[in-house]
Backbone as ProteinMPNN parsed JSONL, in Angstrom:
{"seq_chain_A": "MKEQKREKNIRVRVFKASDDIESCRRFAEGHANVLRDYGVTKVTSAKNDWFYNPGVFVIIVESEDGKHTYGGERIHLANNTQPLPIEEAIGLVDTKIYPLVAEYAKNKTGELCGLWNSKDIAGHGLSILLTCMGVTLARMLDMGSLFVLCAPYTVAMAKTYGFVIETS", "coords_chain_A": {"N_chain_A": [[235.131, 232.917, 111.854], [232.184, 233.875, 110.655], [228.835, 233.049, 111.915], [226.188, 231.731, 110.055], [222.886, 232.784, 109.922], [220.094, 230.436, 110.139], [217.523, 229.849, 108.008], [213.778, 229.544, 108.968], [211.958, 227.028, 108.238], [208.519, 227.125, 107.655], [205.14, 226.297, 108.083], [201.668, 226.943, 107.436], [198.515, 226.266, 108.853], [195.154, 225.641, 108.758], [192.523, 224.97, 110.833], [189.612, 223.342, 112.408], [189.03, 224.227, 115.555], [188.073, 222.205, 117.671], [188.804, 219.813, 116.133], [191.503, 219.33, 116.859], [192.881, 219.329, 119.407], [195.464, 219.173, 120.529], [197.274, 221.02, 119.088], [195.8, 223.294, 119.482], [196.547, 223.659, 122.204], [199.36, 223.891, 122.198], [199.043, 226.402, 120.58], [198.02, 228.134, 122.271], [199.734, 228.113, 124.701], [202.036, 229.073, 123.234], [201.006, 231.727, 122.679], [200.278, 232.684, 125.112], [202.889, 232.867, 126.467], [204.021, 234.639, 125.126], [202.594, 237.096, 125.464], [203.017, 237.248, 128.237], [205.716, 237.983, 127.782], [205.421, 240.436, 127.182], [204.605, 241.509, 129.42], [201.758, 241.406, 130.021], [199.388, 239.757, 131.873], [196.892, 239.039, 132.771], [194.28, 238.369, 130.752], [191.286, 238.154, 129.535], [190.308, 236.438, 127.633], [191.86, 234.01, 127.96], [191.197, 231.796, 128.703], [190.867, 228.318, 128.072], [188.282, 227.037, 126.943], [187.444, 227.484, 124.183], [188.983, 225.562, 122.811], [187.438, 223.288, 122.424], [185.075, 224.262, 121.137], [183.101, 224.019, 118.365], [182.334, 226.038, 116.7], [184.98, 227.434, 116.228], [187.748, 228.581, 114.649], [191.111, 227.912, 113.705], [194.144, 229.393, 112.705], [197.272, 228.706, 112.25], [200.914, 229.148, 112.587], [203.482, 227.242, 112.179], [206.616, 225.042, 112.751], [207.749, 222.87, 110.367], [207.706, 220.327, 110.896], [205.872, 220.591, 112.89], [206.537, 220.799, 115.549], [207.36, 223.331, 116.538], [205.535, 226.445, 117.762], [204.893, 229.342, 115.951], [203.087, 231.401, 115.79], [199.994, 232.731, 115.09], [196.438, 232.956, 114.954], [192.791, 233.292, 115.631], [189.265, 232.295, 114.381], [186.59, 233.25, 115.939], [183.194, 231.955, 115.582], [179.917, 233.845, 116.165], [177.678, 232.49, 118.353], [174.786, 231.135, 120.171], [175.889, 230.034, 122.443], [178.283, 230.466, 123.515], [179.968, 233.278, 124.493], [181.492, 235.78, 122.36], [185.043, 236.485, 122.652], [185.594, 239.169, 122.642], [183.097, 240.102, 123.508], [183.391, 239.065, 126.292], [185.217, 240.41, 127.139], [184.803, 243.421, 126.694], [182.199, 243.633, 127.822], [182.333, 243.597, 130.587], [182.518, 246.286, 130.994], [181.064, 247.836, 129.484], [177.962, 247.087, 128.511], [176.65, 247.433, 126.142], [177.901, 245.89, 124.139], [176.752, 243.292, 123.844], [174.105, 243.399, 122.427], [174.877, 244.532, 120.264], [176.672, 242.656, 118.969], [174.843, 240.86, 118.732], [173.02, 241.997, 116.855], [174.523, 242.184, 114.836], [175.095, 239.384, 114.404], [172.886, 238.425, 113.015], [173.49, 238.148, 110.469], [175.524, 236.666, 110.207], [178.363, 236.72, 112.062], [181.56, 237.363, 113.991], [184.571, 236.906, 115.432], [187.985, 238.047, 114.847], [190.617, 236.813, 116.622], [193.249, 236.786, 119.155], [195.72, 237.11, 117.734], [199.017, 236.536, 117.299], [202.796, 236.395, 117.252], [205.728, 234.948, 117.666], [208.846, 236.005, 119.125], [210.932, 234.768, 117.661], [210.125, 235.043, 114.949], [209.436, 237.494, 114.534], [209.207, 240.567, 112.566], [208.884, 239.865, 110.114], [206.819, 240.122, 108.752], [204.638, 238.669, 109.404], [202.147, 239.286, 111.039], [200.636, 240.627, 109.249], [200.368, 239.234, 107.179], [198.969, 237.091, 108.735], [196.486, 238.462, 109.101], [195.313, 239.085, 106.704], [194.96, 236.46, 105.965], [192.857, 235.822, 107.893], [190.872, 237.602, 107.284], [190.258, 236.652, 104.678], [189.461, 233.792, 105.355], [187.246, 234.401, 106.793], [185.71, 235.248, 105.07], [185.442, 232.879, 103.197], [184.029, 231.479, 105.278], [181.691, 232.396, 104.978], [181.06, 235.012, 106.316], [179.231, 237.783, 107.324], [180.298, 240.012, 108.758], [183.027, 240.927, 111.028], [184.58, 240.854, 114.003], [187.172, 242.735, 115.642], [189.37, 243.386, 118.101], [191.568, 245.869, 118.557], [194.919, 246.964, 119.458], [195.958, 250.271, 119.865], [198.252, 250.903, 118.253], [197.887, 249.008, 116.094], [195.425, 249.586, 114.54], [195.591, 251.063, 112.17], [196.654, 249.047, 110.672], [194.548, 247.151, 110.514], [192.502, 248.528, 109.571], [193.442, 248.903, 106.905], [192.621, 246.519, 106.024], [190.088, 246.482, 105.561], [188.585, 246.511, 107.866], [186.525, 248.41, 110.105], [186.172, 251.346, 112.192], [184.092, 250.561, 114.903], [182.024, 252.719, 116.409], [179.791, 252.899, 118.028]], "CA_chain_A": [[234.108, 232.578, 111.192], [230.662, 234.323, 110.972], [227.613, 232.093, 111.917], [225.216, 232.15, 109.407], [221.288, 232.545, 110.554], [219.498, 229.486, 109.423], [216.301, 230.498, 107.829], [213.28, 228.743, 109.373], [210.624, 226.56, 107.519], [207.351, 227.071, 108.334], [203.824, 226.067, 107.275], [200.546, 227.519, 107.932], [197.579, 225.241, 108.707], [193.664, 226.27, 109.064], [191.751, 223.734, 111.207], [188.645, 223.769, 113.31], [189.623, 223.903, 116.889], [187.829, 221.086, 118.231], [189.407, 218.881, 115.63], [192.95, 219.301, 117.114], [193.361, 219.78, 120.851], [196.85, 219.304, 121.109], [197.752, 221.953, 118.298], [195.221, 224.239, 120.457], [197.475, 223.723, 123.391], [200.592, 224.744, 121.739], [198.984, 227.763, 120.202], [197.455, 228.856, 123.601], [201.127, 228.187, 125.416], [202.792, 230.107, 122.902], [200.377, 233.17, 122.839], [200.796, 233.004, 126.518], [204.151, 233.276, 126.328], [204.464, 236.438, 124.119], [201.874, 238.2, 126.351], [204.247, 237.4, 129.286], [207.019, 238.636, 127.57], [205.1, 241.87, 127.273], [204.016, 241.934, 130.674], [200.47, 241.019, 130.166], [199.217, 238.624, 132.778], [195.431, 238.874, 132.812], [193.537, 238.293, 129.646], [189.948, 237.56, 129.64], [190.275, 235.27, 126.593], [192.921, 233.312, 128.179], [190.57, 230.709, 128.977], [190.857, 227.327, 126.834], [187.052, 226.541, 126.622], [187.436, 227.61, 122.907], [189.529, 224.203, 122.352], [186.149, 222.363, 122.274], [183.974, 225.204, 120.718], [183.237, 223.662, 116.94], [182.588, 227.37, 115.815], [186.26, 228.257, 116.252], [188.727, 227.937, 113.706], [192.641, 228.403, 114.213], [195.219, 229.573, 111.768], [198.621, 228.376, 113.096], [202.173, 228.942, 112.088], [204.492, 226.086, 112.995], [207.79, 224.324, 111.975], [207.226, 221.753, 109.142], [207.332, 219.071, 111.728], [204.549, 220.744, 113.828], [207.061, 220.668, 117.044], [207.253, 224.296, 117.424], [204.586, 227.103, 117.25], [205.458, 230.714, 115.865], [202.133, 232.473, 115.88], [198.63, 232.252, 114.867], [195.289, 233.603, 115.159], [191.599, 232.468, 115.737], [188.187, 233.224, 114.293], [185.239, 232.594, 116.743], [181.696, 232.467, 115.183], [178.966, 234.13, 116.992], [176.335, 231.394, 118.633], [174.129, 231.469, 121.564], [176.208, 229.06, 123.521], [179.661, 230.957, 124.098], [180.192, 234.461, 124.116], [183.056, 235.897, 121.764], [186.282, 236.983, 123.684], [185.36, 240.46, 122.639], [181.924, 240.459, 124.706], [183.768, 238.966, 127.552], [186.433, 241.749, 127.465], [183.957, 244.529, 126.75], [181.204, 243.574, 128.531], [182.757, 244.031, 131.826], [182.754, 247.883, 131.238], [179.99, 248.408, 128.542], [176.937, 245.995, 128.269], [175.998, 247.603, 124.772], [178.64, 244.901, 123.227], [175.809, 242.089, 123.637], [172.964, 243.816, 121.307], [175.503, 244.822, 119.056], [177.086, 241.353, 118.425], [173.583, 239.932, 118.424], [172.564, 242.606, 115.779], [175.394, 241.778, 113.504], [174.724, 237.946, 114.115], [171.884, 238.287, 112.113], [174.107, 238.053, 109.192], [176.801, 235.913, 110.603], [179.401, 237.509, 112.567], [182.608, 236.563, 114.761], [185.617, 237.585, 116.015], [189.129, 237.724, 114.741], [191.224, 237.243, 117.852], [194.318, 236.112, 119.631], [196.518, 237.286, 116.599], [200.504, 236.629, 117.839], [203.725, 235.903, 116.71], [206.998, 234.842, 118.611], [209.965, 236.946, 118.73], [211.791, 234.026, 116.613], [209.862, 235.001, 113.692], [209.218, 238.952, 114.401], [209.787, 241.407, 111.47], [208.736, 239.201, 108.64], [205.31, 240.528, 108.151], [203.444, 237.536, 109.845], [200.695, 239.911, 111.436], [199.883, 240.965, 108.018], [199.852, 237.736, 106.429], [197.724, 236.495, 109.359], [195.404, 239.315, 109.075], [194.782, 238.948, 105.277], [194.327, 235.287, 106.115], [191.702, 235.903, 108.716], [189.677, 238.138, 106.572], [190.054, 235.446, 103.867], [188.728, 232.838, 105.935], [185.896, 234.978, 107.432], [184.645, 235.41, 103.889], [185.42, 231.647, 102.944], [182.981, 231.16, 105.941], [180.32, 233.402, 104.484], [180.433, 235.709, 107.431], [178.963, 238.933, 106.965], [180.959, 240.883, 109.224], [184.076, 240.357, 111.646], [185.013, 242.076, 114.711], [188.523, 242.623, 115.853], [189.892, 244.349, 119.224], [192.893, 246.249, 118.208], [195.746, 247.928, 120.254], [196.069, 251.725, 119.352], [199.327, 250.749, 117.159], [197.504, 247.846, 115.019], [194.555, 249.874, 113.902], [196.019, 251.365, 111.01], [196.868, 247.889, 109.811], [193.374, 246.317, 110.452], [191.743, 249.518, 108.372], [193.855, 248.523, 105.617], [192.306, 245.458, 105.228], [188.844, 246.5, 105.549], [187.937, 246.935, 109.245], [186.21, 249.999, 110.392], [186.035, 251.554, 113.893], [182.807, 250.633, 115.549], [181.831, 254.122, 117.472], [178.513, 252.868, 118.947]], "C_chain_A": [[232.683, 232.914, 111.459], [229.739, 233.112, 110.825], [226.926, 232.623, 110.889], [223.681, 232.213, 109.964], [220.585, 231.65, 109.539], [217.894, 229.997, 109.228], [215.313, 229.342, 108.584], [212.018, 228.289, 108.496], [209.497, 226.425, 108.077], [206.111, 226.572, 107.436], [202.983, 226.805, 107.932], [199.368, 226.603, 107.698], [196.403, 225.991, 108.912], [193.08, 224.903, 109.609], [190.611, 224.087, 112.364], [189.182, 223.16, 114.621], [189.36, 222.591, 117.524], [188.269, 219.844, 117.57], [191.014, 218.664, 116.018], [193.187, 219.817, 118.507], [194.619, 220.022, 120.928], [197.449, 220.666, 120.415], [197.035, 223.141, 119.058], [195.832, 224.78, 121.766], [198.831, 224.443, 123.105], [200.28, 226.074, 121.331], [198.972, 228.431, 121.568], [198.859, 228.987, 124.492], [202.046, 229.397, 124.503], [202.242, 231.701, 122.977], [200.703, 233.507, 124.349], [202.03, 233.595, 127.033], [204.835, 234.461, 125.952], [203.922, 237.237, 125.034], [202.499, 238.396, 127.697], [205.277, 238.261, 128.946], [206.823, 240.142, 127.425], [204.566, 242.48, 128.479], [202.557, 241.929, 130.912], [200.109, 239.68, 130.757], [197.911, 238.235, 132.651], [194.765, 239.214, 131.466], [192.388, 237.628, 129.764], [189.775, 236.238, 128.756], [191.209, 234.125, 126.653], [192.43, 231.828, 128.697], [190.547, 229.623, 127.947], [189.425, 226.649, 126.389], [187.029, 226.583, 125.053], [187.975, 226.242, 122.153], [188.444, 223.527, 121.661], [185.074, 223.068, 121.57], [184.006, 224.713, 119.051], [183.017, 224.99, 115.97], [183.881, 228.071, 115.928], [187.213, 227.614, 115.226], [190.238, 228.787, 113.834], [193.406, 228.443, 112.674], [196.447, 229.624, 112.664], [200.0, 228.372, 112.143], [203.033, 228.211, 113.064], [205.676, 225.762, 112.051], [206.899, 223.352, 111.256], [207.031, 220.493, 109.941], [206.276, 219.228, 112.815], [205.079, 220.584, 115.486], [207.065, 222.166, 117.625], [206.101, 225.496, 116.702], [205.082, 228.521, 117.266], [204.565, 231.608, 115.994], [201.07, 231.873, 115.26], [197.394, 233.414, 115.183], [194.056, 232.634, 115.177], [190.347, 233.311, 115.153], [187.126, 232.408, 115.206], [184.069, 232.938, 116.058], [180.798, 232.614, 116.229], [177.948, 233.1, 117.252], [175.873, 231.68, 119.785], [174.448, 230.664, 122.74], [177.518, 229.698, 124.225], [179.687, 232.198, 123.605], [181.398, 234.803, 123.218], [183.803, 236.59, 122.671], [185.933, 238.569, 123.568], [184.132, 241.088, 123.706], [182.15, 240.267, 125.949], [184.563, 239.962, 128.328], [185.632, 243.008, 127.767], [183.045, 244.681, 127.667], [181.257, 243.952, 129.907], [182.674, 245.732, 132.094], [181.62, 248.453, 130.475], [178.91, 247.07, 127.937], [176.484, 246.231, 126.905], [176.609, 246.564, 123.704], [177.619, 243.905, 122.958], [175.05, 242.496, 122.633], [173.794, 244.168, 120.313], [176.081, 243.623, 118.337], [176.025, 240.777, 118.179], [172.786, 240.75, 117.065], [173.213, 242.224, 114.601], [175.484, 240.261, 113.264], [173.765, 237.585, 113.301], [172.288, 238.138, 110.638], [175.543, 237.491, 109.405], [177.975, 236.376, 110.856], [180.266, 236.478, 113.289], [183.503, 237.271, 114.957], [187.031, 237.014, 115.6], [190.021, 237.781, 115.717], [192.561, 236.618, 118.045], [195.701, 235.881, 118.619], [197.982, 237.267, 117.697], [201.469, 236.12, 117.1], [204.741, 235.923, 117.605], [207.871, 235.936, 117.992], [211.0, 236.212, 117.821], [211.571, 234.53, 115.12], [209.461, 236.524, 113.461], [209.804, 239.615, 113.219], [209.653, 240.753, 110.196], [207.511, 239.189, 108.146], [204.101, 239.464, 108.466], [202.229, 238.271, 110.328], [200.14, 240.383, 110.292], [199.451, 240.029, 107.199], [198.778, 237.218, 107.213], [196.419, 237.43, 109.093], [194.564, 239.256, 107.703], [194.397, 237.563, 105.46], [193.158, 235.057, 106.726], [190.662, 236.383, 108.104], [189.436, 237.107, 105.274], [189.286, 234.543, 104.26], [187.425, 233.233, 106.333], [184.974, 234.996, 105.828], [184.611, 233.757, 103.159], [184.141, 231.093, 103.813], [181.515, 231.537, 105.917], [180.232, 234.286, 105.472], [180.2, 237.197, 106.752], [179.555, 240.571, 107.668], [181.853, 240.264, 110.648], [184.37, 241.543, 112.724], [186.464, 241.678, 115.325], [188.961, 243.785, 117.04], [191.295, 244.528, 119.121], [193.616, 247.2, 119.411], [195.888, 249.12, 119.185], [197.301, 251.317, 117.993], [199.057, 249.678, 116.079], [196.1, 248.578, 114.188], [194.454, 250.388, 112.702], [195.929, 249.989, 110.053], [195.533, 247.214, 109.487], [192.514, 247.531, 109.615], [192.187, 249.326, 107.072], [193.406, 247.531, 104.788], [190.833, 245.101, 105.651], [187.938, 246.627, 106.901], [187.572, 248.484, 109.399], [186.088, 250.115, 111.786], [184.548, 251.743, 113.994], [182.612, 251.614, 116.655], [180.631, 253.684, 118.349], [179.085, 252.463, 120.314]], "O_chain_A": [[232.037, 232.35, 112.343], [229.794, 232.319, 109.885], [226.949, 233.838, 110.695], [223.489, 231.212, 110.654], [220.464, 231.951, 108.351], [217.202, 230.444, 110.143], [215.851, 228.266, 108.847], [211.182, 229.105, 108.108], [209.374, 225.628, 109.007], [206.178, 226.491, 106.209], [203.349, 227.363, 108.967], [199.147, 226.164, 106.569], [196.613, 227.143, 109.293], [193.143, 223.869, 108.945], [190.768, 225.04, 113.127], [189.628, 222.026, 114.796], [190.302, 221.893, 117.898], [188.194, 218.801, 118.221], [191.664, 217.808, 115.417], [193.783, 220.89, 118.589], [194.979, 221.1, 121.399], [198.097, 221.411, 121.151], [197.796, 224.082, 119.282], [195.711, 225.897, 122.269], [199.257, 225.415, 123.728], [201.081, 226.962, 121.624], [199.864, 229.206, 121.914], [199.035, 230.095, 124.999], [202.598, 230.377, 125.004], [202.944, 232.667, 123.275], [201.328, 234.514, 124.681], [202.168, 234.543, 127.806], [205.849, 235.039, 126.341], [204.632, 238.124, 125.505], [202.533, 239.497, 128.247], [205.692, 239.158, 129.68], [207.733, 240.967, 127.506], [204.167, 243.639, 128.597], [202.123, 242.422, 131.952], [200.462, 238.622, 130.235], [197.713, 237.044, 132.407], [194.739, 240.397, 131.128], [192.448, 236.45, 130.114], [189.212, 235.211, 129.133], [191.399, 233.369, 125.7], [193.19, 230.915, 129.02], [190.179, 230.002, 126.835], [189.44, 225.77, 125.527], [186.523, 225.571, 124.568], [187.497, 225.874, 121.08], [188.506, 223.225, 120.469], [184.058, 222.398, 121.388], [185.015, 225.069, 118.443], [183.389, 225.052, 114.798], [183.897, 229.286, 115.731], [187.39, 226.41, 115.037], [190.387, 229.996, 114.013], [193.222, 227.653, 111.748], [196.609, 230.402, 113.604], [200.098, 227.685, 111.126], [203.256, 228.418, 114.257], [205.743, 226.104, 110.87], [205.712, 223.094, 111.457], [206.184, 219.673, 109.588], [205.852, 218.303, 113.509], [204.334, 220.333, 116.433], [206.857, 222.388, 118.817], [205.823, 225.524, 115.503], [205.606, 228.989, 118.277], [204.967, 232.727, 116.313], [201.091, 230.696, 114.9], [197.589, 234.558, 115.595], [194.145, 231.451, 114.845], [190.229, 234.531, 115.273], [186.913, 231.196, 115.162], [183.828, 234.132, 115.884], [180.74, 231.785, 117.137], [177.275, 232.799, 116.266], [176.487, 232.474, 120.498], [173.742, 230.516, 123.737], [177.76, 229.445, 125.405], [179.47, 232.38, 122.407], [182.366, 234.054, 123.345], [183.231, 237.308, 123.491], [186.055, 239.189, 124.625], [184.162, 242.091, 124.418], [181.536, 240.885, 126.818], [184.618, 240.263, 129.521], [185.714, 243.594, 128.847], [182.977, 245.714, 128.334], [180.328, 244.581, 130.415], [182.758, 246.279, 133.193], [181.209, 249.561, 130.818], [179.207, 246.288, 127.034], [175.903, 245.285, 126.375], [176.055, 246.349, 122.626], [177.534, 243.579, 121.774], [175.317, 241.838, 121.627], [173.24, 244.066, 119.218], [175.973, 243.588, 117.111], [176.122, 239.989, 117.239], [172.022, 240.108, 116.345], [172.647, 241.971, 113.537], [175.86, 239.819, 112.179], [173.751, 236.443, 112.842], [171.458, 238.021, 109.737], [176.536, 237.887, 108.795], [178.751, 236.491, 109.907], [180.058, 235.266, 113.344], [183.346, 238.455, 114.661], [187.35, 235.851, 115.851], [190.422, 238.934, 115.875], [193.012, 235.931, 117.128], [196.479, 234.927, 118.633], [197.983, 237.91, 118.747], [201.12, 235.342, 116.212], [204.768, 236.867, 118.395], [207.782, 236.54, 116.923], [211.863, 236.878, 117.25], [212.44, 234.504, 114.248], [209.165, 236.863, 112.315], [210.914, 239.228, 112.853], [210.33, 241.127, 109.238], [207.111, 238.423, 107.268], [202.982, 239.424, 107.955], [201.168, 237.773, 109.95], [198.928, 240.579, 110.383], [198.372, 239.991, 106.607], [197.73, 236.885, 106.66], [195.341, 236.873, 108.881], [193.339, 239.366, 107.66], [193.256, 237.384, 105.034], [192.386, 234.21, 106.277], [189.565, 235.835, 108.215], [188.268, 236.853, 104.981], [188.29, 234.346, 103.563], [186.496, 232.432, 106.223], [183.775, 234.766, 105.676], [183.578, 233.514, 102.536], [183.302, 230.38, 103.264], [180.54, 231.153, 106.562], [179.04, 234.511, 105.683], [180.879, 237.648, 105.83], [179.359, 241.729, 107.298], [181.428, 239.283, 111.258], [184.403, 242.751, 112.493], [186.833, 240.512, 115.466], [188.849, 244.986, 116.79], [192.131, 243.688, 119.454], [192.998, 247.99, 120.125], [195.925, 248.975, 117.963], [196.992, 251.534, 116.822], [199.916, 249.457, 115.226], [195.771, 248.01, 113.147], [193.401, 250.279, 112.074], [195.311, 249.888, 108.993], [195.341, 246.748, 108.365], [191.689, 247.005, 108.868], [191.433, 249.545, 106.125], [193.521, 247.399, 103.569], [190.393, 243.997, 105.972], [186.723, 246.821, 106.879], [188.164, 249.463, 108.946], [185.919, 249.142, 112.522], [183.871, 252.63, 113.473], [183.023, 251.337, 117.783], [180.56, 254.204, 119.462], [178.338, 252.343, 121.285]]}, "name": "protein", "num_of_chains": 1, "seq": "MKEQKREKNIRVRVFKASDDIESCRRFAEGHANVLRDYGVTKVTSAKNDWFYNPGVFVIIVESEDGKHTYGGERIHLANNTQPLPIEEAIGLVDTKIYPLVAEYAKNKTGELCGLWNSKDIAGHGLSILLTCMGVTLARMLDMGSLFVLCAPYTVAMAKTYGFVIETS"}
């Protein structure tokens, strides 16, 4: 008898990170596990101080009961207290990122980061859905711009949803 694959019932939630620390922990743990699966062990944004930042919004994909996390992403609003993850990552090799972000921050900017999905749900278009949701959330937050640091294989997807390559 052939075993049928059971569909996963999921929900997608958006929340301010500082309002739900436990969900932030599950998000971070799932993201770290996916990165380890791909051999990535050192990520500058792997610190968890964003849990307590009221300018961080999380989009999380989880089981209906909230016990399993399948993916998500974050939007960090630029502020004068915590650098954006892209500033921490790029600033190590190119300090021009700081004045660049400061200039965009005049019209409210931030970063879409930490996008991931587990292998359990891979191949169902979740990255595309999350990217669309991130852009929509940025508009809802009245952001004038949004940074995203892409792997080469995700640049085309980001461009499809309105991102442009920053060449400066």
